[in-house]
Structures are given as C-alpha cells and as structure tokens.
All heavy atoms as TSV, in Angstrom:
chain	resi	resn	atom	element	x	y	z
A	1	MET	N	N	0.818	-1.193	0.000
A	1	MET	CA	C	0.000	0.000	0.000
A	1	MET	C	C	0.862	1.257	0.000
A	1	MET	O	O	0.426	2.285	-0.490
A	1	MET	CB	C	-0.930	0.003	1.213
A	1	MET	CG	C	-2.081	-0.976	1.121
A	1	MET	SD	S	-3.064	-0.889	-0.387
A	1	MET	CE	C	-3.761	0.711	-0.288
A	2	LEU	N	N	2.070	1.154	0.550
A	2	LEU	CA	C	2.957	2.311	0.556
A	2	LEU	C	C	3.312	2.730	-0.872
A	2	LEU	O	O	3.290	3.923	-1.205
A	2	LEU	CB	C	4.227	1.992	1.345
A	2	LEU	CG	C	5.279	3.092	1.387
A	2	LEU	CD1	C	4.763	4.282	2.166
A	2	LEU	CD2	C	6.547	2.573	2.000
A	3	PHE	N	N	3.607	1.761	-1.729
A	3	PHE	CA	C	3.940	2.074	-3.121
A	3	PHE	C	C	2.760	2.725	-3.834
A	3	PHE	O	O	2.935	3.672	-4.597
A	3	PHE	CB	C	4.361	0.813	-3.876
A	3	PHE	CG	C	5.691	0.261	-3.446
A	3	PHE	CD1	C	5.830	-1.082	-3.168
A	3	PHE	CD2	C	6.795	1.065	-3.321
A	3	PHE	CE1	C	7.043	-1.608	-2.773
A	3	PHE	CE2	C	8.023	0.561	-2.928
A	3	PHE	CZ	C	8.147	-0.787	-2.658
A	4	PHE	N	N	1.553	2.228	-3.593
A	4	PHE	CA	C	0.365	2.808	-4.218
A	4	PHE	C	C	0.126	4.239	-3.734
A	4	PHE	O	O	-0.246	5.110	-4.514
A	4	PHE	CB	C	-0.871	1.962	-3.934
A	4	PHE	CG	C	-0.880	0.642	-4.652
A	4	PHE	CD1	C	-1.133	-0.524	-3.958
A	4	PHE	CD2	C	-0.634	0.562	-6.002
A	4	PHE	CE1	C	-1.152	-1.736	-4.608
A	4	PHE	CE2	C	-0.634	-0.641	-6.661
A	4	PHE	CZ	C	-0.897	-1.807	-5.968
A	5	THR	N	N	0.354	4.486	-2.451
A	5	THR	CA	C	0.144	5.823	-1.895
A	5	THR	C	C	1.127	6.833	-2.491
A	5	THR	O	O	0.734	7.931	-2.893
A	5	THR	CB	C	0.304	5.793	-0.369
A	5	THR	OG1	O	-0.604	4.842	0.174
A	5	THR	CG2	C	0.044	7.161	0.241
A	6	ILE	N	N	2.389	6.434	-2.563
A	6	ILE	CA	C	3.394	7.338	-3.136
A	6	ILE	C	C	3.110	7.578	-4.615
A	6	ILE	O	O	3.207	8.711	-5.099
A	6	ILE	CB	C	4.809	6.780	-2.920
A	6	ILE	CG1	C	5.124	6.725	-1.433
A	6	ILE	CG2	C	5.845	7.618	-3.646
A	6	ILE	CD1	C	6.388	5.980	-1.090
A	7	ALA	N	N	2.742	6.530	-5.346
A	7	ALA	CA	C	2.422	6.686	-6.766
A	7	ALA	C	C	1.217	7.594	-6.950
A	7	ALA	O	O	1.189	8.423	-7.870
A	7	ALA	CB	C	2.161	5.320	-7.403
A	8	ALA	N	N	0.216	7.482	-6.082
A	8	ALA	CA	C	-0.963	8.345	-6.171
A	8	ALA	C	C	-0.588	9.807	-5.924
A	8	ALA	O	O	-1.098	10.708	-6.599
A	8	ALA	CB	C	-2.020	7.892	-5.173
A	9	LEU	N	N	0.316	10.042	-4.980
A	9	LEU	CA	C	0.768	11.409	-4.722
A	9	LEU	C	C	1.540	11.973	-5.916
A	9	LEU	O	O	1.373	13.140	-6.288
A	9	LEU	CB	C	1.627	11.453	-3.468
A	9	LEU	CG	C	0.885	11.251	-2.149
A	9	LEU	CD1	C	1.883	11.127	-0.999
A	9	LEU	CD2	C	-0.061	12.397	-1.899
A	10	VAL	N	N	2.388	11.159	-6.519
A	10	VAL	CA	C	3.145	11.617	-7.687
A	10	VAL	C	C	2.200	11.901	-8.851
A	10	VAL	O	O	2.294	12.941	-9.515
A	10	VAL	CB	C	4.223	10.588	-8.088
A	10	VAL	CG1	C	4.861	10.967	-9.412
A	10	VAL	CG2	C	5.279	10.474	-7.012
A	11	PHE	N	N	1.264	10.984	-9.110
A	11	PHE	CA	C	0.312	11.207	-10.198
A	11	PHE	C	C	-0.604	12.390	-9.890
A	11	PHE	O	O	-1.002	13.118	-10.795
A	11	PHE	CB	C	-0.516	9.952	-10.458
A	11	PHE	CG	C	0.171	8.955	-11.349
A	11	PHE	CD1	C	0.342	7.644	-10.948
A	11	PHE	CD2	C	0.651	9.320	-12.594
A	11	PHE	CE1	C	0.975	6.723	-11.751
A	11	PHE	CE2	C	1.294	8.409	-13.414
A	11	PHE	CZ	C	1.450	7.111	-12.989
A	12	GLY	N	N	-0.926	12.607	-8.607
A	12	GLY	CA	C	-1.701	13.788	-8.229
A	12	GLY	C	C	-0.951	15.072	-8.535
A	12	GLY	O	O	-1.527	16.044	-9.029
A	13	GLY	N	N	0.343	15.077	-8.240
A	13	GLY	CA	C	1.171	16.233	-8.569
A	13	GLY	C	C	1.281	16.461	-10.068
A	13	GLY	O	O	1.267	17.602	-10.532
A	14	ILE	N	N	1.377	15.380	-10.814
A	14	ILE	CA	C	1.418	15.498	-12.280
A	14	ILE	C	C	0.100	16.081	-12.780
A	14	ILE	O	O	0.080	16.961	-13.639
A	14	ILE	CB	C	1.698	14.127	-12.931
A	14	ILE	CG1	C	3.122	13.680	-12.647
A	14	ILE	CG2	C	1.455	14.182	-14.438
A	14	ILE	CD1	C	3.418	12.247	-13.065
A	15	GLY	N	N	-1.014	15.581	-12.226
A	15	GLY	CA	C	-2.322	16.073	-12.642
A	15	GLY	C	C	-2.518	17.544	-12.299
A	15	GLY	O	O	-3.080	18.309	-13.088
A	16	LEU	N	N	-2.070	17.962	-11.119
A	16	LEU	CA	C	-2.203	19.366	-10.733
A	16	LEU	C	C	-1.301	20.271	-11.555
A	16	LEU	O	O	-1.633	21.438	-11.801
A	16	LEU	CB	C	-1.903	19.530	-9.242
A	16	LEU	CG	C	-2.945	18.944	-8.303
A	16	LEU	CD1	C	-2.446	18.995	-6.867
A	16	LEU	CD2	C	-4.268	19.687	-8.439
A	17	SER	N	N	-0.152	19.764	-11.982
A	17	SER	CA	C	0.761	20.553	-12.808
A	17	SER	C	C	0.292	20.622	-14.252
A	17	SER	O	O	0.633	21.561	-14.964
A	17	SER	CB	C	2.165	19.957	-12.777
A	17	SER	OG	O	2.667	19.987	-11.466
A	18	GLY	N	N	-0.440	19.623	-14.662
A	18	GLY	CA	C	-0.896	19.551	-16.055
A	18	GLY	C	C	-0.240	18.378	-16.749
A	18	GLY	O	O	0.980	18.291	-16.783
A	19	TRP	N	N	-1.068	17.477	-17.260
A	19	TRP	CA	C	-0.545	16.244	-17.864
A	19	TRP	C	C	0.362	16.528	-19.049
A	19	TRP	O	O	1.307	15.790	-19.310
A	19	TRP	CB	C	-1.701	15.344	-18.321
A	19	TRP	CG	C	-2.528	14.861	-17.182
A	19	TRP	CD1	C	-3.709	15.354	-16.758
A	19	TRP	CD2	C	-2.201	13.778	-16.284
A	19	TRP	NE1	N	-4.152	14.655	-15.655
A	19	TRP	CE2	C	-3.247	13.688	-15.347
A	19	TRP	CE3	C	-1.135	12.907	-16.182
A	19	TRP	CZ2	C	-3.257	12.746	-14.335
A	19	TRP	CZ3	C	-1.142	11.967	-15.164
A	19	TRP	CH2	C	-2.196	11.883	-14.257
A	20	ASP	N	N	0.109	17.624	-19.765
A	20	ASP	CA	C	0.915	17.927	-20.956
A	20	ASP	C	C	2.110	18.828	-20.648
A	20	ASP	O	O	2.934	19.066	-21.510
A	20	ASP	CB	C	0.046	18.580	-22.024
A	20	ASP	CG	C	-0.673	19.831	-21.507
A	20	ASP	OD1	O	-0.788	19.970	-20.286
A	20	ASP	OD2	O	-1.119	20.631	-22.341
A	21	LYS	N	N	2.225	19.300	-19.411
A	21	LYS	CA	C	3.300	20.222	-19.071
A	21	LYS	C	C	4.486	19.559	-18.377
A	21	LYS	O	O	5.564	20.127	-18.341
A	21	LYS	CB	C	2.756	21.328	-18.175
A	21	LYS	CG	C	1.801	22.245	-18.898
A	21	LYS	CD	C	1.359	23.352	-17.991
A	21	LYS	CE	C	0.595	24.413	-18.674
A	21	LYS	NZ	N	-0.640	24.143	-19.235
A	22	VAL	N	N	4.301	18.385	-17.791
A	22	VAL	CA	C	5.405	17.742	-17.074
A	22	VAL	C	C	6.243	16.911	-18.040
A	22	VAL	O	O	5.769	16.458	-19.077
A	22	VAL	CB	C	4.892	16.853	-15.913
A	22	VAL	CG1	C	4.184	17.694	-14.884
A	22	VAL	CG2	C	3.998	15.757	-16.405
A	23	HIS	N	N	7.487	16.723	-17.675
A	23	HIS	CA	C	8.406	15.940	-18.503
A	23	HIS	C	C	8.038	14.456	-18.421
A	23	HIS	O	O	7.571	13.986	-17.384
A	23	HIS	CB	C	9.839	16.169	-18.008
A	23	HIS	CG	C	10.876	15.727	-18.975
A	23	HIS	ND1	N	11.384	14.451	-18.977
A	23	HIS	CD2	C	11.494	16.376	-19.977
A	23	HIS	CE1	C	12.281	14.340	-19.934
A	23	HIS	NE2	N	12.371	15.504	-20.559
A	24	TRP	N	N	8.292	13.726	-19.480
A	24	TRP	CA	C	7.911	12.310	-19.535
A	24	TRP	C	C	8.671	11.484	-18.512
A	24	TRP	O	O	8.199	10.428	-18.080
A	24	TRP	CB	C	8.143	11.746	-20.941
A	24	TRP	CG	C	9.571	11.735	-21.354
A	24	TRP	CD1	C	10.238	12.705	-22.023
A	24	TRP	CD2	C	10.535	10.702	-21.094
A	24	TRP	NE1	N	11.547	12.342	-22.203
A	24	TRP	CE2	C	11.760	11.120	-21.653
A	24	TRP	CE3	C	10.488	9.467	-20.461
A	24	TRP	CZ2	C	12.913	10.346	-21.582
A	24	TRP	CZ3	C	11.637	8.702	-20.388
A	24	TRP	CH2	C	12.822	9.138	-20.948
A	25	LEU	N	N	9.836	11.927	-18.091
A	25	LEU	CA	C	10.642	11.168	-17.144
A	25	LEU	C	C	9.970	11.076	-15.767
A	25	LEU	O	O	10.223	10.136	-15.020
A	25	LEU	CB	C	12.020	11.813	-17.026
A	25	LEU	CG	C	13.107	11.004	-16.347
A	25	LEU	CD1	C	13.343	9.696	-17.102
A	25	LEU	CD2	C	14.395	11.787	-16.272
A	26	LEU	N	N	9.103	12.014	-15.445
A	26	LEU	CA	C	8.411	11.989	-14.163
A	26	LEU	C	C	7.413	10.837	-14.079
A	26	LEU	O	O	7.073	10.383	-12.987
A	26	LEU	CB	C	7.684	13.320	-13.931
A	26	LEU	CG	C	7.128	13.585	-12.550
A	26	LEU	CD1	C	8.225	13.456	-11.495
A	26	LEU	CD2	C	6.502	14.950	-12.472
A	27	TYR	N	N	6.956	10.332	-15.217
A	27	TYR	CA	C	6.038	9.185	-15.217
A	27	TYR	C	C	6.759	7.881	-14.869
A	27	TYR	O	O	6.136	6.932	-14.408
A	27	TYR	CB	C	5.368	9.029	-16.586
A	27	TYR	CG	C	4.457	10.172	-16.934
A	27	TYR	CD1	C	4.835	11.133	-17.857
A	27	TYR	CD2	C	3.217	10.279	-16.330
A	27	TYR	CE1	C	4.001	12.172	-18.185
A	27	TYR	CE2	C	2.375	11.316	-16.644
A	27	TYR	CZ	C	2.767	12.264	-17.574
A	27	TYR	OH	O	1.934	13.294	-17.881
A	28	LEU	N	N	8.065	7.823	-15.083
A	28	LEU	CA	C	8.827	6.593	-14.865
A	28	LEU	C	C	8.818	6.134	-13.403
A	28	LEU	O	O	8.476	4.975	-13.145
A	28	LEU	CB	C	10.255	6.772	-15.380
A	28	LEU	CG	C	11.127	5.538	-15.400
A	28	LEU	CD1	C	10.561	4.501	-16.358
A	28	LEU	CD2	C	12.530	5.915	-15.832
A	29	PRO	N	N	9.165	6.969	-12.416
A	29	PRO	CA	C	9.118	6.473	-11.033
A	29	PRO	C	C	7.716	6.132	-10.572
A	29	PRO	O	O	7.528	5.166	-9.817
A	29	PRO	CB	C	9.713	7.609	-10.204
A	29	PRO	CG	C	9.851	8.765	-11.087
A	29	PRO	CD	C	9.722	8.316	-12.485
A	30	ALA	N	N	6.724	6.875	-11.019
A	30	ALA	CA	C	5.343	6.561	-10.641
A	30	ALA	C	C	4.923	5.216	-11.224
A	30	ALA	O	O	4.275	4.405	-10.551
A	30	ALA	CB	C	4.411	7.665	-11.106
A	31	GLY	N	N	5.307	4.954	-12.452
A	31	GLY	CA	C	5.002	3.662	-13.061
A	31	GLY	C	C	5.731	2.524	-12.379
A	31	GLY	O	O	5.179	1.434	-12.193
A	32	MET	N	N	6.985	2.774	-11.980
A	32	MET	CA	C	7.739	1.745	-11.266
A	32	MET	C	C	7.102	1.438	-9.911
A	32	MET	O	O	7.086	0.291	-9.475
A	32	MET	CB	C	9.191	2.190	-11.071
A	32	MET	CG	C	10.012	2.135	-12.334
A	32	MET	SD	S	11.683	2.824	-12.259
A	32	MET	CE	C	12.246	2.489	-10.644
A	33	LEU	N	N	6.565	2.457	-9.236
A	33	LEU	CA	C	5.905	2.241	-7.954
A	33	LEU	C	C	4.632	1.426	-8.111
A	33	LEU	O	O	4.337	0.553	-7.298
A	33	LEU	CB	C	5.611	3.584	-7.287
A	33	LEU	CG	C	6.815	4.309	-6.717
A	33	LEU	CD1	C	6.458	5.743	-6.369
A	33	LEU	CD2	C	7.345	3.587	-5.507
A	34	ILE	N	N	3.866	1.698	-9.151
A	34	ILE	CA	C	2.655	0.911	-9.411
A	34	ILE	C	C	3.040	-0.535	-9.694
A	34	ILE	O	O	2.427	-1.474	-9.183
A	34	ILE	CB	C	1.859	1.508	-10.590
A	34	ILE	CG1	C	1.304	2.873	-10.211
A	34	ILE	CG2	C	0.751	0.578	-11.031
A	34	ILE	CD1	C	0.208	2.845	-9.179
A	35	PHE	N	N	4.070	-0.732	-10.513
A	35	PHE	CA	C	4.545	-2.083	-10.820
A	35	PHE	C	C	4.981	-2.812	-9.556
A	35	PHE	O	O	4.653	-3.982	-9.341
A	35	PHE	CB	C	5.696	-2.015	-11.831
A	35	PHE	CG	C	6.297	-3.343	-12.163
A	35	PHE	CD1	C	5.653	-4.192	-13.051
A	35	PHE	CD2	C	7.492	-3.756	-11.602
A	35	PHE	CE1	C	6.197	-5.424	-13.369
A	35	PHE	CE2	C	8.043	-4.976	-11.905
A	35	PHE	CZ	C	7.393	-5.818	-12.797
A	36	ALA	N	N	5.713	-2.107	-8.680
A	36	ALA	CA	C	6.184	-2.713	-7.437
A	36	ALA	C	C	5.017	-3.057	-6.521
A	36	ALA	O	O	5.024	-4.087	-5.848
A	36	ALA	CB	C	7.147	-1.772	-6.724
A	37	GLY	N	N	4.012	-2.213	-6.489
A	37	GLY	CA	C	2.856	-2.480	-5.647
A	37	GLY	C	C	2.041	-3.668	-6.114
A	37	GLY	O	O	1.529	-4.448	-5.312
A	38	VAL	N	N	1.933	-3.844	-7.431
A	38	VAL	CA	C	1.132	-4.947	-7.981
A	38	VAL	C	C	1.877	-6.274	-7.891
A	38	VAL	O	O	1.310	-7.288	-7.494
A	38	VAL	CB	C	0.743	-4.634	-9.455
A	38	VAL	CG1	C	0.121	-5.836	-10.120
A	38	VAL	CG2	C	-0.201	-3.447	-9.501
A	39	THR	N	N	3.167	-6.272	-8.247
A	39	THR	CA	C	3.904	-7.534	-8.351
A	39	THR	C	C	4.717	-7.885	-7.108
A	39	THR	O	O	5.053	-9.043	-6.914
A	39	THR	CB	C	4.872	-7.498	-9.543
A	39	THR	OG1	O	5.842	-6.491	-9.322
A	39	THR	CG2	C	4.129	-7.272	-10.844
A	40	GLY	N	N	5.077	-6.898	-6.310
A	40	GLY	CA	C	5.952	-7.152	-5.167
A	40	GLY	C	C	7.420	-7.142	-5.544
A	40	GLY	O	O	8.281	-7.414	-4.716
A	41	ILE	N	N	7.719	-6.826	-6.791
A	41	ILE	CA	C	9.098	-6.735	-7.271
A	41	ILE	C	C	9.438	-5.251	-7.414
A	41	ILE	O	O	8.779	-4.540	-8.151
A	41	ILE	CB	C	9.265	-7.439	-8.634
A	41	ILE	CG1	C	8.876	-8.899	-8.527
A	41	ILE	CG2	C	10.687	-7.281	-9.153
A	41	ILE	CD1	C	8.743	-9.583	-9.870
A	42	CYS	N	N	10.459	-4.795	-6.719
A	42	CYS	CA	C	10.818	-3.375	-6.732
A	42	CYS	C	C	11.924	-3.135	-7.764
A	42	CYS	O	O	13.078	-3.536	-7.536
A	42	CYS	CB	C	11.265	-2.932	-5.350
A	42	CYS	SG	S	11.583	-1.176	-5.246
A	43	PRO	N	N	11.610	-2.484	-8.893
A	43	PRO	CA	C	12.635	-2.236	-9.906
A	43	PRO	C	C	13.754	-1.326	-9.397
A	43	PRO	O	O	14.907	-1.487	-9.784
A	43	PRO	CB	C	11.881	-1.561	-11.045
A	43	PRO	CG	C	10.446	-1.822	-10.793
A	43	PRO	CD	C	10.292	-2.038	-9.339
A	44	GLY	N	N	13.431	-0.363	-8.536
A	44	GLY	CA	C	14.455	0.526	-7.999
A	44	GLY	C	C	15.471	-0.223	-7.156
A	44	GLY	O	O	16.676	0.024	-7.240
A	45	LEU	N	N	14.998	-1.151	-6.339
A	45	LEU	CA	C	15.894	-1.960	-5.512
A	45	LEU	C	C	16.776	-2.852	-6.381
A	45	LEU	O	O	17.968	-3.004	-6.113
A	45	LEU	CB	C	15.083	-2.812	-4.535
A	45	LEU	CG	C	15.859	-3.661	-3.557
A	45	LEU	CD1	C	16.726	-2.800	-2.659
A	45	LEU	CD2	C	14.909	-4.498	-2.724
A	46	MET	N	N	16.213	-3.414	-7.425
A	46	MET	CA	C	16.998	-4.246	-8.338
A	46	MET	C	C	18.086	-3.422	-9.027
A	46	MET	O	O	19.223	-3.872	-9.189
A	46	MET	CB	C	16.085	-4.902	-9.367
A	46	MET	CG	C	15.149	-5.929	-8.774
A	46	MET	SD	S	13.914	-6.553	-9.923
A	46	MET	CE	C	14.919	-7.188	-11.227
A	47	LEU	N	N	17.743	-2.193	-9.409
A	47	LEU	CA	C	18.719	-1.311	-10.044
A	47	LEU	C	C	19.850	-0.966	-9.091
A	47	LEU	O	O	21.028	-1.003	-9.461
A	47	LEU	CB	C	18.031	-0.030	-10.534
A	47	LEU	CG	C	18.944	1.028	-11.126
A	47	LEU	CD1	C	19.554	0.536	-12.426
A	47	LEU	CD2	C	18.186	2.311	-11.327
A	48	TYR	N	N	19.508	-0.639	-7.833
A	48	TYR	CA	C	20.536	-0.311	-6.848
A	48	TYR	C	C	21.452	-1.500	-6.588
A	48	TYR	O	O	22.655	-1.345	-6.426
A	48	TYR	CB	C	19.910	0.144	-5.537
A	48	TYR	CG	C	19.346	1.541	-5.591
A	48	TYR	CD1	C	18.212	1.871	-4.861
A	48	TYR	CD2	C	19.924	2.524	-6.374
A	48	TYR	CE1	C	17.694	3.159	-4.914
A	48	TYR	CE2	C	19.395	3.793	-6.424
A	48	TYR	CZ	C	18.300	4.108	-5.688
A	48	TYR	OH	O	17.776	5.364	-5.738
A	49	LYS	N	N	20.912	-2.715	-6.545
A	49	LYS	CA	C	21.731	-3.897	-6.323
A	49	LYS	C	C	22.694	-4.120	-7.493
A	49	LYS	O	O	23.838	-4.503	-7.300
A	49	LYS	CB	C	20.866	-5.125	-6.111
A	49	LYS	CG	C	20.235	-5.156	-4.742
A	49	LYS	CD	C	19.448	-6.429	-4.523
A	49	LYS	CE	C	18.829	-6.452	-3.159
A	49	LYS	NZ	N	18.053	-7.665	-2.917
A	50	LYS	N	N	22.233	-3.871	-8.723
A	50	LYS	CA	C	23.104	-4.034	-9.892
A	50	LYS	C	C	24.208	-2.982	-9.922
A	50	LYS	O	O	25.279	-3.226	-10.449
A	50	LYS	CB	C	22.291	-3.994	-11.177
A	50	LYS	CG	C	21.470	-5.232	-11.386
A	50	LYS	CD	C	20.863	-5.266	-12.760
A	50	LYS	CE	C	19.994	-6.507	-12.820
A	50	LYS	NZ	N	20.109	-7.182	-14.076
A	51	LEU	N	N	23.928	-1.814	-9.354
A	51	LEU	CA	C	24.933	-0.759	-9.306
A	51	LEU	C	C	25.927	-0.961	-8.174
A	51	LEU	O	O	26.904	-0.224	-8.089
A	51	LEU	CB	C	24.242	0.602	-9.150
A	51	LEU	CG	C	23.462	1.083	-10.360
A	51	LEU	CD1	C	22.733	2.377	-10.039
A	51	LEU	CD2	C	24.381	1.273	-11.563
A	52	GLY	N	N	25.680	-1.939	-7.293
A	52	GLY	CA	C	26.634	-2.253	-6.247
A	52	GLY	C	C	26.256	-1.757	-4.867
A	52	GLY	O	O	27.025	-1.919	-3.930
A	53	PHE	N	N	25.106	-1.127	-4.742
A	53	PHE	CA	C	24.660	-0.688	-3.416
A	53	PHE	C	C	24.000	-1.838	-2.691
A	53	PHE	O	O	23.465	-2.751	-3.288
A	53	PHE	CB	C	23.660	0.472	-3.539
A	53	PHE	CG	C	24.268	1.706	-4.134
A	53	PHE	CD1	C	24.012	2.055	-5.447
A	53	PHE	CD2	C	25.109	2.505	-3.384
A	53	PHE	CE1	C	24.558	3.192	-6.002
A	53	PHE	CE2	C	25.671	3.645	-3.937
A	53	PHE	CZ	C	25.401	3.992	-5.254
A	54	LYS	N	N	24.022	-1.798	-1.353
A	54	LYS	CA	C	23.449	-2.910	-0.592
A	54	LYS	C	C	22.093	-2.598	-0.100
A	54	LYS	O	O	21.519	-1.758	0.181
A	54	LYS	CB	C	24.338	-3.253	0.582
A	54	LYS	CG	C	25.614	-3.882	0.111
A	54	LYS	CD	C	26.456	-4.330	1.276
A	54	LYS	CE	C	27.720	-4.960	0.759
A	54	LYS	NZ	N	28.566	-5.463	1.774
C-alpha cells in the first residue's frame, strides 16, 4: 500500500501541474511504484543492487 500511496501522490502532482506540461521522465518512477505495488518486485531496488549498493 505504501507504493500505491506514493504513486498516487506523484500522479496527483502530475495532474495538478498539467498532464501535458510535465516531462515524460516523471512518469517513470510513478510507473515503477505501481509495478512494485502490484507484483511485489521493486525495480528501484533491483537497479541499486546491480549498481553495487546494498
């Protein structure tokens, strides 16, 4: 539920700013959070592990 809440806040901010005015890169973390919430697989954590962070 934490991932869904954060994604909802990000999408809310995008909506308040204007869907056509924000950069496309801002949709990426929100989409990753939705994916993590649905599947239980966190793409950000996987990326950090591949980069060598613990």
